[in-house]
N, C-alpha and C positions, 0 to 999 in steps of 0.2 A: 436578528438572521445574518450570518456568517457574510463577511464583504467579498466582491469575485476576486478569483484566485490572482489575477493578475494587482490588483490594488493590496491585495495582501507582500506581494514578492515585493511591489513596489515602495512598503511601509520598511517592510524587514531588509531592503538594501540601504533607506536612507537609515534604519536603527533606530525608528520611530517606538515611541511608548505606545504599549498595547501589541503590537508586529506579532512577539512571541507567544502572547494570548490568542492572536486570533489565529495563527499558524497552527499553535496547539489545538485550538477548536476545530481546526478543518480539518489537520493531519493525522492528530494525534490517534484517532482511532486506527487509522489506518497503520500506523507507526508500532501502537500497541498490539496489534493484531499479527503483524511479521514476528515482533520479539516473542508472542507467545508461543507461534507456531513453533518459533525456532529454537526456541531454550526453555519453553515450559510456562506456566502461569505465574511458579515463585519467582523468575528471577525477569518477565517480562515489563514491570513497572520499573527495577533498577535500568532497563536496556533503553528504554522509553525516555528516562530522564535525561539518562548519558547523551542520547542522542539529539534533544532538544537542547541542554547544555553546550554540546558540542557545537551544534549548528549555530547557535546562538553567539558563541564566541568566535567561531568561525565566517560570521556571517560576510565578512569582505570578501570573501572567494568565492562567493556565488555570485553566477552572471546570468541576467536573465536570458541573455542570446543563445544561450547554452543550453536550454530547456527550462520548465516549469520548476518553481521552488520545491512541489512535492516529490518531483522525480530526483531534485538533489537531495532532498530527506530521506527518502527512500535508499539514494545510496550510501547516505549517511549511515542509516540505519543497518544496511549489511554489512559495513564495516563494522559498526557495533556491537554486531553478534558474531561475526567473527573473533572479535577482542575477545567478547566472552566465552566463546566455547575455547577460543585457546587457552585461556585463565583457569578454566576448571581442570580440578585435579582428573588424571588420567582415568582415574576409577572411580570417578564421580557415575550416582547410578543415575540410568536414563529413567525419565518422567514414567511413572506408572501407566499414566493414563494416554494411551496413543491417541488420543484426540487434540490434546494438548500440541502436538507436533504438526497436525493435519487437519485441512480442513472437514469439516463434520460430512460433507456429504458433495456431490459434484464431481465432473468430470476429475478436476484437478488434485484429487485425493490421492492421487499415488505417483503425481510429482515430488522431485527430490527439492529440498529447501532451496538449494540455490535458482533451482529451475522456478518455482513458484513465486520467489523474489524477484527473476529477471523479467515475470509476467506484470506483476505490480508495478515495477518501473516502467514498463511498456505502456500500463494503463493509465497511469497519470499522464505519460506527454499524449497519450489519444486524449483524454478529458473526457466531459461531462457531454453530452447523458450518456454517450457510449459505455462510459468507465462504468458509473453505478450501473445500467442495466447487466452488463457482465458482469459485475460482482453480484447483483442481485440473485442473478440463476443460478451462476454455478458455484458462489461460494455458500450462500445463503438459502440456495437450493428451491427459487422460488418460482413459479408457473408462469407462462409469458401473459396469462392475464391478469395474475396479481399483480407483476411488475407493469402493468399499462396501466393499471389502477391507479398503484403508488406512484409511478414519476406522473402519469397525468398525461400520456401519450396514447396514440392509439394504436391497437394490438398490433395490426402491420406493420406500423412505424417500427413497434420494440422488435418485434421479429426481423425487421430488415436491418435494423442497428446491431442485431445479436450477431445475426450472418456476417453482417460485412467486419463487424471488427472481430470475430474467432479468424475468419480470412486474413486479416489482418496482421493479427499477432501471431496465428500461424507462420507466416511468411516470413516478420520482422526476426521470431525465434528461430526461423531456419530449421522447419522441421515439421511432421505429420503427428500432430498430439491428438 
């Protein structure tokens, strides 16, 4: 079982042995998913590795009072993705599979990458269980009853979390998506 987010962040700040592994276990999937959608499956591993190497080397710049470690890692992910895209030759081929650029289903499939990254960053700030419920519904496309069963919460609670979190994201993102 993964340590709580604040425990991982505290270990990260102290530079404890195992903190990088715990952070990777907790947020590696998010970082890799963002990288995969932005730069394609072929480059996602490299970008993800760059994110965690950069984050670990720059861990002294992380300030837990400014936000959660996951949001900080998403910010680094955004910069590494931008670096990767700038470094690509101008005439590089666009990945042939459009599914590598966008979520497979859900209302976010029409968003551009910058907006999608901003949403993920906000979700990291919001935290669980709301973050998980929104991702299960709008990225993985699960139904409300499927989510309720998976997260072991009543269906009404899942629906309430989802409605409030989407409204909160719309307000924070400054638009009606």
